[in-house]
C-alpha positions as CSV (number, residue, x, y, z in Angstrom):
1,M,0.0,0.0,0.0
2,L,1.4,3.4,-1.0
3,Y,0.5,5.2,2.2
4,Q,2.7,2.7,4.1
5,E,5.6,3.5,1.8
6,Y,5.0,7.2,2.3
7,F,5.0,6.6,6.1
8,K,8.4,4.8,5.7
9,Q,9.7,7.7,3.7
10,V,8.6,10.2,6.3
11,E,10.3,8.1,9.0
12,S,13.5,7.9,7.0
13,V,13.7,11.6,6.3
14,L,13.0,12.5,10.0
15,A,15.7,10.0,11.1
16,K,18.1,11.5,8.6
17,V,17.4,15.0,9.9
18,M,18.1,13.9,13.5
19,E,21.3,12.2,12.4
20,T,22.7,15.0,10.3
21,Q,21.1,18.2,11.7
22,S,21.2,17.8,15.4
23,G,24.2,20.0,15.9
24,K,22.7,22.8,13.9
25,I,19.4,22.5,15.7
26,E,21.3,22.9,19.0
27,K,23.1,26.0,17.6
28,A,19.9,27.5,16.4
29,A,18.2,26.8,19.8
30,E,21.0,28.5,21.6
31,L,20.6,31.5,19.3
32,V,16.9,31.7,20.0
33,A,17.4,31.2,23.8
34,E,19.9,34.0,23.9
35,S,17.4,36.2,22.1
36,L,14.4,35.3,24.3
37,A,16.6,35.8,27.4
38,K,17.1,39.4,26.3
39,D,13.3,39.8,25.8
40,G,13.7,39.3,22.1
41,M,11.4,37.5,19.7
42,L,11.5,34.7,17.2
43,Y,10.0,35.7,13.9
44,V,9.1,33.0,11.4
45,F,8.6,33.6,7.6
46,G,7.8,31.5,4.6
47,C,5.8,31.8,1.4
48,G,3.2,29.3,0.1
49,H,3.1,26.2,2.1
50,S,6.3,27.3,4.0
51,H,4.2,29.8,5.9
52,I,2.7,26.8,7.7
53,I,6.0,26.5,9.7
54,G,5.3,29.9,11.3
55,E,1.7,29.0,12.0
56,D,2.7,25.7,13.6
57,L,4.9,27.6,16.1
58,F,2.5,30.5,16.8
59,Y,0.0,30.8,19.6
60,R,-0.7,27.2,20.4
61,A,-0.8,24.8,23.5
62,G,2.8,23.9,24.4
63,G,4.1,26.7,22.2
64,T,6.4,29.5,23.2
65,A,4.7,32.9,23.4
66,P,7.3,35.3,22.0
67,V,7.1,33.7,18.5
68,C,5.6,35.8,15.7
69,A,4.5,34.3,12.5
70,M,5.0,36.8,9.6
71,L,1.8,36.2,7.6
72,D,1.3,38.2,4.5
73,G,-1.9,37.2,2.5
74,D,-0.4,37.8,-0.9
75,L,2.4,35.3,-0.1
76,M,0.2,32.7,1.4
77,L,-2.5,30.5,-0.2
78,H,-5.9,31.6,1.0
79,E,-6.0,34.8,-1.1
80,G,-4.8,33.1,-4.3
81,A,-2.5,30.2,-4.4
82,V,-1.3,30.7,-8.0
83,K,-0.8,34.4,-7.3
84,S,1.3,33.6,-4.3
85,S,3.6,31.4,-6.4
86,H,4.2,34.3,-8.8
87,Y,4.7,36.9,-6.0
88,E,7.3,34.7,-4.2
89,R,9.5,35.1,-7.3
90,M,9.3,38.9,-7.4
91,S,12.0,41.1,-6.1
92,G,11.1,44.1,-3.9
93,L,8.2,42.5,-2.0
94,A,10.1,41.4,1.1
95,K,11.2,44.7,2.4
96,P,7.8,46.3,3.1
97,V,6.6,43.1,4.7
98,F,9.8,43.0,6.9
99,E,9.4,46.6,7.9
100,R,5.8,46.1,9.1
101,Y,6.9,43.8,11.9
102,G,9.5,46.0,13.5
103,L,12.3,43.4,14.1
104,T,15.2,44.5,16.3
105,T,18.7,43.3,16.9
106,N,17.4,41.4,20.0
107,D,15.3,39.2,17.7
108,V,16.0,36.2,15.5
109,L,14.4,35.5,12.0
110,L,13.7,32.0,10.8
111,V,13.0,31.7,7.1
112,A,11.6,28.4,5.6
113,S,11.9,27.8,1.9
114,T,12.4,24.3,0.6
115,S,14.0,25.4,-2.7
116,G,15.7,28.4,-1.2
117,I,15.9,30.0,-4.7
118,N,13.0,32.4,-4.9
119,S,13.4,36.2,-4.4
120,V,11.1,36.9,-1.5
121,P,12.6,34.5,1.1
122,I,16.1,35.5,0.0
123,E,15.4,39.2,0.3
124,M,13.6,38.7,3.7
125,A,16.9,37.1,5.0
126,M,18.8,40.0,3.4
127,C,16.7,42.6,5.2
128,A,17.4,40.9,8.5
129,K,21.1,40.7,7.9
130,E,21.3,44.4,6.9
131,K,19.9,45.2,10.4
132,G,22.3,42.8,12.2
133,I,19.5,40.3,13.0
134,P,20.6,36.6,12.9
135,V,18.9,34.4,10.3
136,I,18.1,30.7,10.6
137,A,17.1,29.0,7.3
138,I,15.3,25.7,6.7
139,V,15.9,24.5,3.1
140,S,16.3,21.3,1.2
141,G,19.9,20.4,0.3
142,A,18.4,18.7,-2.8
143,Y,18.1,22.1,-4.4
144,A,21.7,23.2,-3.6
145,N,22.7,23.2,-7.3
146,D,19.6,24.9,-8.6
147,T,19.8,28.3,-10.1
148,S,18.7,31.2,-7.9
149,R,15.8,33.4,-9.2
150,H,17.3,36.4,-7.4
151,A,19.2,39.0,-9.3
152,S,22.2,38.6,-6.9
153,G,22.5,34.9,-7.8
154,K,22.4,34.1,-4.1
155,K,20.2,31.4,-2.6
156,L,18.8,31.4,0.9
157,H,21.6,29.2,2.2
158,D,24.1,31.8,1.1
159,V,22.5,34.5,3.3
160,A,21.6,32.7,6.5
161,D,23.8,32.3,9.6
162,I,22.5,28.8,10.3
163,V,21.2,26.5,7.5
164,L,19.2,23.4,8.3
165,D,18.4,20.7,5.7
166,N,14.8,19.4,5.9
167,G,15.9,16.3,3.9
168,A,13.1,16.6,1.3
169,C,13.8,15.2,-2.2
170,H,14.0,17.4,-5.3
171,G,10.4,18.2,-6.2
172,D,9.3,17.2,-2.6
173,A,7.0,14.3,-3.7
174,A,8.4,11.2,-2.0
175,V,6.6,8.2,-3.5
176,S,5.7,7.0,-7.0
177,V,2.2,5.9,-8.1
178,G,2.7,2.5,-9.8
179,D,4.8,2.7,-12.9
180,T,3.2,6.0,-14.1
181,G,6.1,8.2,-13.1
182,M,3.7,10.3,-11.1
183,R,5.1,11.2,-7.7
184,V,3.0,12.2,-4.7
185,G,3.4,12.6,-1.0
186,P,5.3,15.8,0.0
187,I,7.4,15.7,3.1
188,S,9.0,19.1,3.4
189,T,6.3,20.6,5.7
190,I,6.4,17.6,8.1
191,S,10.2,17.8,8.3
192,A,10.5,21.6,8.5
193,C,7.9,21.7,11.3
194,M,9.7,19.1,13.3
195,I,13.0,21.0,12.9
196,A,11.4,24.3,13.9
197,Q,9.6,22.8,16.9
198,S,12.9,21.1,17.9
199,I,14.7,24.4,17.9
200,V,12.0,26.0,20.1
201,V,11.8,23.1,22.5
202,Q,15.5,23.1,23.0
203,A,15.5,26.8,23.4
204,D,13.0,26.4,26.2
205,E,15.2,23.9,27.9
206,N,18.2,26.3,27.5
207,L,16.2,29.1,29.1
208,W,15.3,26.8,32.0
209,K,19.0,26.0,32.5
210,K,19.7,29.8,32.6
211,G,17.2,30.1,35.4
212,I,14.5,31.6,33.2
213,T,11.0,30.0,33.1
214,P,10.1,29.6,29.4
215,P,7.0,31.7,28.5
216,T,4.9,28.9,27.1
217,Y,1.2,28.6,26.4
218,M,-1.0,25.9,28.0
219,S,-4.1,24.4,26.4
220,G,-7.1,26.6,27.1
221,N,-9.1,23.4,27.6
222,I,-7.4,22.4,30.8
223,P,-7.7,24.0,34.3
224,G,-5.7,27.2,34.6
225,G,-4.9,27.3,30.9
226,M,-6.9,30.3,29.9
227,E,-5.7,32.4,32.9
228,R,-2.0,31.6,32.2
229,N,-2.4,32.3,28.5
230,Q,-4.2,35.6,29.1
231,A,-1.2,36.9,31.1
232,L,1.1,36.0,28.1
233,I,-1.3,37.6,25.7
234,D,-1.3,40.8,27.7
235,R,2.5,40.8,27.7
236,Y,3.1,40.1,24.1
237,M,0.0,41.6,22.2
238,P,1.6,45.0,21.8
239,R,4.6,43.3,20.0
240,I,3.0,40.5,18.1
241,K,1.0,41.7,15.1
242,H,-1.4,38.7,14.8
243,L,-2.4,38.2,18.4
């Protein structure tokens, strides 16, 4: 059954990520912990399906409160998926989005882009670097030799301080349907979310070791959850655009 093969492929990719990317996850987590210890924020950006990584980290039970997903409708799917694919390749769109969020040098930017070749994610990372803000990137190494669509010729991995490989294959689809040559079953979102969550989870432990209680949300459906969460909402709402 093809779903079983897909499951095996997901397991294989995640195992490979843990084997090859653990050191980088730990470096990224320390960078984030240092930022949060200074009352900084983790900002997360991606276009198309890569925006899901930011949403997966943002405002959820067990999640860390000072995380801001950078969500621009033109670069997501719900206001026109085909349009968003065109916009992602256009130069000049990243800067106004970046400037709306008010990132500071106390913050960290995580940019997710499986191909790492399109202009908007590259320029988003460039905007952060120009302000002295460290950049973490999640890409797929399978695209390392692809041609950049940015005028500079740079790809996302050329700009970021820490680059993590989500292990997705070229084209992302992991399994073949019979002998048709048709491939289905993307893995990049599953892997990138696991990497991003691992960074934040480890950052929380690092904060704890520094004597700082991580500012994390509880489920609002368990006793005390809504009250705890409201205190965090009151603290971060002035700084997080989408709360």
